[in-house]
C-alpha positions in Angstrom: -3.7 -13.0 46.9 -2.4 -10.6 44.3 -5.5 -8.4 44.7 -4.9 -8.3 48.5 -1.2 -7.3 47.9 -2.3 -4.5 45.4 -4.9 -3.3 47.9 -2.3 -3.2 50.7 0.2 -1.3 48.5 -2.5 1.2 47.6 -3.5 1.7 51.2 0.1 2.2 52.2 0.6 4.6 49.3 -2.6 6.5 50.3 -1.4 6.7 53.9 2.1 8.0 52.8 0.5 10.6 50.6 -1.9 11.8 53.4 1.1 12.1 55.7 3.0 14.1 53.1 0.0 16.4 52.5 -0.3 17.0 56.2 3.4 17.9 56.4 3.1 20.2 53.4 0.1 22.0 54.9 2.0 22.6 58.2 5.0 24.0 56.2 2.7 26.2 54.2 1.0 27.5 57.4 4.4 28.2 58.9 5.8 30.0 55.8 2.6 32.0 55.2 2.7 33.4 58.8 5.1 36.0 57.6 2.5 37.2 55.1 -0.3 37.5 57.7 0.2 41.3 58.4 0.1 42.1 54.6 -2.9 39.8 54.1 -4.7 41.4 57.1 -4.0 44.9 55.7 -5.4 43.9 52.3 -8.5 42.4 53.9 -9.1 45.6 55.9 -8.6 47.7 52.7 -11.0 45.6 50.8 -13.6 45.8 53.6 -13.1 49.6 53.7 -13.7 49.8 50.0 -16.8 47.7 50.3 -18.1 50.0 53.1 -17.3 53.1 51.0 -19.2 51.6 48.0 -22.3 51.0 50.2 -22.0 54.5 51.7 -21.1 56.8 48.8 -22.5 59.9 50.6 -19.6 60.0 53.0 -16.9 61.1 50.6 -19.5 63.3 48.8 -20.3 65.0 52.1 -16.6 65.4 52.8 -16.1 67.0 49.4 -19.0 69.4 50.0 -17.6 70.4 53.4 -14.2 71.0 51.8 -15.6 73.1 49.0 -17.6 75.2 51.4 -14.8 75.7 53.9 -11.7 75.8 51.7 -12.7 76.6 48.1 -9.3 78.0 47.2 -7.6 74.8 48.3 -10.1 72.7 46.3 -9.5 74.9 43.3 -5.8 74.6 43.6 -6.0 70.8 44.1 -8.3 70.5 41.1 -5.9 72.5 39.0 -3.0 70.2 39.9 -5.0 67.1 39.2 -6.1 68.5 35.8 -2.5 69.3 34.9 -1.3 65.9 35.9 -4.0 64.3 33.8 -3.1 66.4 30.8 0.6 65.5 31.2 -0.3 61.8 31.5 -2.3 62.0 28.3 0.4 63.8 26.5 3.3 61.6 27.4 1.5 58.2 27.7 2.0 57.3 24.0 5.6 58.2 24.1 6.2 56.2 27.3 4.4 53.2 25.7 6.6 53.3 22.6 9.7 53.5 24.8 8.5 50.6 26.8 8.2 52.3 30.2 4.5 51.8 30.5 2.8 48.7 29.1 -0.8 48.8 28.0 -3.0 50.7 25.6 -2.8 54.5 25.3 -5.9 56.6 25.9 -8.0 57.0 22.7 -7.4 60.8 22.6 -3.7 60.3 23.2 -3.6 57.7 20.4 -5.0 60.2 17.9 -2.5 62.7 19.0 0.3 60.1 18.6 -0.8 59.4 15.1 -0.3 63.1 14.2 3.2 63.2 15.6 
């Protein structure tokens, strides 16, 4: 008799937990509907990145066309990228010490920071 009561209580508890789980799944689906556009965008970006990794010749061909058709623009863009990289290397250790940018500094920047 006691075993039957325990079994009935366990069955009722299991049923209550299953109902609660179903309710929580429905709530989660309802609340996550607001995130659907962002999740869809992230999925498309990830698929685009995968496609780009399997077709690396596409950006390379674009760069070659750009160099052939607009060499001055490429030179100017490269100059700005190089200057930005040098500024990042120069001020990265200082920003880390101040606490603006967490993480390790670049190895070359670390050597320069040791000399300062």
